[in-house]
BATIGU-817368 format. One record per residue (C-alpha): residue in three letters; x, y, z. Coordinates in steps of 0.2 Angstrom, whole numbers, padded with zeros to 4 digits, always signed. Layout:
BEGIN
ALAXYZ/...
END
This chain:
BEGIN
MET+0000+0000+0000/GLU+0014+0012+0004/GLU+0022+0010-0013/ASN+0005+0015-0021/LYS+0004+0031-0011/ASN+0020+0037-0020/ARG+0013+0034-0037/ASN+0006+0048-0047/PHE-0012+0048-0052/GLU-0009+0042-0070/GLU+0002+0027-0063/SER-0011+0023-0051/LEU-0025+0023-0064/VAL-0015+0012-0076/GLU-0012-0001-0062/LEU-0031+0000-0057/GLU-0036-0003-0075/ASN-0024-0018-0076/ILE-0031-0026-0060/ILE-0049-0023-0067/ARG-0044-0032-0083/GLU-0036-0047-0074/LEU-0051-0049-0062/GLU-0064-0048-0077/SER-0054-0061-0086/GLY-0060-0074-0073/ASN-0043-0083-0073/VAL-0038-0077-0056/PRO-0038-0089-0041/LEU-0050-0084-0027/GLU-0036-0079-0014/GLU-0027-0069-0027/ALA-0043-0061-0033/ILE-0047-0055-0015/GLU-0029-0048-0014/LYS-0030-0039-0031/TYR-0048-0032-0026/THR-0041-0025-0010/ASN-0026-0017-0019/ALA-0039-0010-0032/MET-0049-0002-0018/ASN-0034+0006-0011/LEU-0029+0013-0028/VAL-0047+0020-0030/LYS-0045+0029-0013/ILE-0028+0036-0019/CYS-0035+0042-0036/SER-0050+0050-0027/ASP-0039+0059-0015/LYS-0027+0065-0029/LEU-0042+0071-0039/ASN-0050+0080-0024/ALA-0033+0089-0020/ALA-0032+0094-0039/THR-0050+0100-0038/ASP-0046+0111-0023/LYS-0030+0118-0031/VAL-0040+0122-0047/ASN-0054+0131-0037/LYS-0041+0143-0030/ILE-0033+0158-0039/LEU-0019+0170-0034/THR-0025+0187-0028/GLU-0014+0203-0031/ASN-0005+0200-0015/ASN+0000+0182-0021/GLU-0012+0174-0008/LEU-0023+0160-0012/LYS-0041+0164-0013/GLU-0056+0153-0016/PHE-0063+0155-0034/ILE-0081+0159-0034/VAL-0091+0162-0050/GLU-0103+0175-0049/GLU-0119+0173-0059/
END
């Protein structure tokens, strides 16, 4: 799990896609499938956390004083 945290979003997503492909093939023994499923769920959490962090960054802009400020669209 610790090695997964050090991967970037794209690497985590590729690994997750590979695990899904393997599990969908139906050629994985039960114990290995459980292990892969657990790893996949950890990768989903990591990807979700990274996406949330990126969203937070995108929703902020720099003010004239170089301070981060929440970006709010006025209608």
